[in-house]
C-alpha positions in Angstrom: 108.7 78.1 131.3 108.5 75.0 129.2 105.2 76.0 127.6 106.7 79.2 126.3 110.1 79.6 124.6 111.3 76.0 125.0 108.3 74.4 123.2 108.5 76.9 120.4 112.2 76.4 119.9 111.7 72.6 120.1 109.0 72.6 117.4 111.1 74.8 115.1 114.2 72.6 115.4 112.3 69.4 114.9 110.6 70.8 111.8 114.0 72.0 110.5 115.6 68.6 111.1 112.7 66.8 109.6 112.4 68.9 106.4 116.2 68.7 105.9 115.9 64.9 105.7 117.2 63.9 109.1 116.3 60.5 110.4 113.8 60.2 113.3 116.5 59.8 115.9 118.1 63.1 114.9 114.7 64.9 114.7 114.0 63.8 118.3 117.5 64.8 119.4 117.2 68.2 117.8 114.0 68.8 119.6 115.5 67.8 122.9 118.6 69.9 122.4 116.8 73.0 121.5 114.2 72.5 124.2 117.0 72.6 126.7 118.4 75.7 125.0 114.9 77.3 125.1 114.7 76.6 128.8 118.1 78.2 129.4 117.1 81.2 127.2 113.9 81.8 129.1 115.5 81.4 132.6 118.2 83.8 131.6 115.6 86.3 130.3 113.7 86.0 133.6 117.0 86.6 135.5 117.6 89.8 133.5 114.3 91.1 134.8 116.0 91.3 138.2 119.6 92.1 137.3 119.6 94.3 134.1 119.7 98.0 133.9 116.5 99.1 132.1 118.4 101.5 129.7 121.0 98.9 128.8 118.5 96.1 128.5 116.2 98.2 126.3 113.0 96.6 127.7 111.1 97.2 130.9 112.4 95.4 134.0 110.4 94.1 136.9 107.4 94.1 134.6 106.6 90.5 135.4 106.0 91.3 139.1 103.8 94.2 138.4 101.8 91.9 136.0 101.7 89.3 138.8 103.8 86.8 136.7 106.0 84.8 139.0 109.1 83.9 137.1 111.6 81.3 138.3 113.9 83.6 140.3 110.9 84.9 142.3 109.6 81.4 142.9 113.0 80.3 144.2 113.2 83.4 146.5 109.6 82.8 147.7 110.5 79.3 148.7 113.5 80.7 150.7 111.7 83.6 152.4 108.0 83.8 151.8 107.5 86.1 154.9 109.5 88.9 153.4 108.1 88.7 149.9 104.4 87.7 150.3 103.3 91.0 151.9 104.7 93.0 149.0 103.4 90.6 146.3 99.9 90.7 148.0 99.7 94.4 147.0 99.1 93.2 143.4 98.3 96.2 141.1 98.9 98.7 143.9 102.6 97.8 144.4 104.7 100.9 144.0 107.9 101.2 141.9 109.9 101.4 145.2 108.3 98.2 146.4 109.1 96.5 143.1 112.7 97.4 143.6 112.5 96.0 147.1 111.1 92.7 145.7 114.0 92.6 143.2 116.5 93.1 146.0 114.8 90.4 148.1 114.9 88.0 145.1 118.6 88.6 144.8 119.3 88.5 148.5 117.3 85.2 148.9 119.3 83.5 146.2 116.5 83.4 143.7 118.8 84.6 140.9 121.6 82.3 141.9 119.4 79.3 142.0 117.9 80.2 138.6 121.4 80.6 137.2 122.3 77.1 138.5 119.3 75.7 136.8 120.1 77.5 133.5 123.6 75.9 133.7 122.1 72.5 134.1 119.8 72.9 131.1 122.8 74.2 129.1 124.8 71.1 130.1 121.9 68.8 129.1 121.8 70.5 125.7 125.6 70.1 125.2 125.4 66.4 126.3 122.8 65.8 123.6 124.7 67.9 121.0 127.6 65.5 121.6 125.3 62.7 120.4 124.8 64.3 117.0 126.9 63.1 114.0 130.2 64.9 113.6 129.8 68.1 111.5 130.8 71.8 111.4 127.3 72.6 112.6 127.7 70.5 115.7 130.8 72.5 116.7 129.0 75.8 116.1 126.0 74.6 118.1 128.2 73.8 121.1 129.8 77.2 120.8 126.5 79.0 120.5 125.0 77.0 123.5 128.0 77.9 125.7 127.7 81.6 124.6 124.1 81.6 125.8 125.2 81.4 129.4 127.4 84.5 128.9 124.6 86.9 128.5 124.7 89.8 130.8 123.2 88.2 133.8 
């Protein structure tokens, strides 16, 4: 997760802070804040793969499983109940759409989504804790609001 969205967000925020004339402390803080936001964003996106209606989400769901990409909710569920999930996942490319739905149901039933939501909340709180360290400004207040809204995505 950290090598995807979080690092991209972090780099963009650090460059924005740097080129706007922020001091080194604020540049590092901006990177850390947005890294945590990026982690939250990616975790929530991975959760949506298991919980979203494909028509409403407007992108394919359960695609990660069919591509043998094990996202966080699946990893948490595998830790809880490998015996139920492993036989389905071992089918690799030959897994059927019905079996994909079964995997999704098992991920939800084995608390993979719930544990991923908990981790997303922790990353959000880390971001907010760091935002609080920024100098007082209108942007700081807006950043806190935006960060809190992130958790309210349709998960």
